[in-house]
N, C-alpha and C positions, 0 to 999 in steps of 0.2 A: 387185977393186973390186966387189963383189958387195952390193947393197943391196936390202933387200925393203921394197918399196914397194907400199902398196895403191892399187889401181887400182878405184875404185868403177864397178860395172856400170850402176847404174840412179841417175841423179842426181835425178830428179822423183819419187821415191816419195814417198806420203804418211807422216805421222807415224803411229808405231803404239804402242799400249799393249799390251804382250804379243804377242797374236796378232792384236788387232782394229784397225782403222784409227781415229784419233781421232774420227772423225765418228760412228762404230758405238759407241765405248766412252764417249763423252760423256753419253749418257743414263743410263748405270749409274752412272757416277761422280757425276753431280747427284742421281740418285734414291738412291743410298747416302747421299750427303751430306744429303739432305733428310729420310730416314728416320732417320738418327743424331739430327737435331736435334728430331725428334718426340718422341724420349724414351720409347717404348714398344717392345717387342718386336714387337708386331703391326703397329704402322705402320712399322717398320723392315722387317718382311718384306713387307709388301703395297707399299711403295715399292720394295723390290729386286726383287720380281716385275714391276713395273710397269717398270722400268728395263729389265730384260732383255727384256721384250715389245717394248717400243720399239726396242730394239737389234736384235732379231730382224727387226722390220717394216723398219727403215732397212737393214738388209743385204739383205732380200728386195728391196727398191725399187731398191738399188743393183747387183744381180745383172745381170750383162752389159751394162754402161753403163760410161761414162766414169769413171775413177778419182776426177775431181774433181766427179762429178754432184752431190753435196750441195751444194757451194760454189756450182757453176751455179744449182741450184735456189734457194738462199737469196738469190742477187744478183738473181734475176728475180720473186721472191714477197716479200721485205721491202722495206720503205720504205727510200729512202737517207737516209743523215745525212752529215754532215761526215767521219765517220770512215770509212764504208764506199764515199764516193763516190770513183770514178776518173776521172782526168783524161784519159786516152786513151779510154774508151770513154762512149758516150751513156748517158744516164740509162735506169733498166729500164722507166719507163713510156714512153719512146719506142719504139714497136714498127715504125715504118715508118722505113727509113734510105734516103736518097738519094744516089747516088754509085757 
């Protein structure tokens, strides 16, 4: 009665696109799409270089920090809306907690 069951070692890993985390790959993909929509080869190359530069910048900021650092940064620095508002946590503009 031998069954090969897969037991995952890490349940909370971030999503990946290739070797990159999703938050590092998103600027490259967005700029790739924007360069494609621009319609010229020069604009495509400029957008792609900008996207790769942004991805390198984000990966350097994330180095030696919590894996969900980008999500935490977005929560504290972007305004809340009904989609991103959480019920169990206070709004991001409330910096002082009592209790």
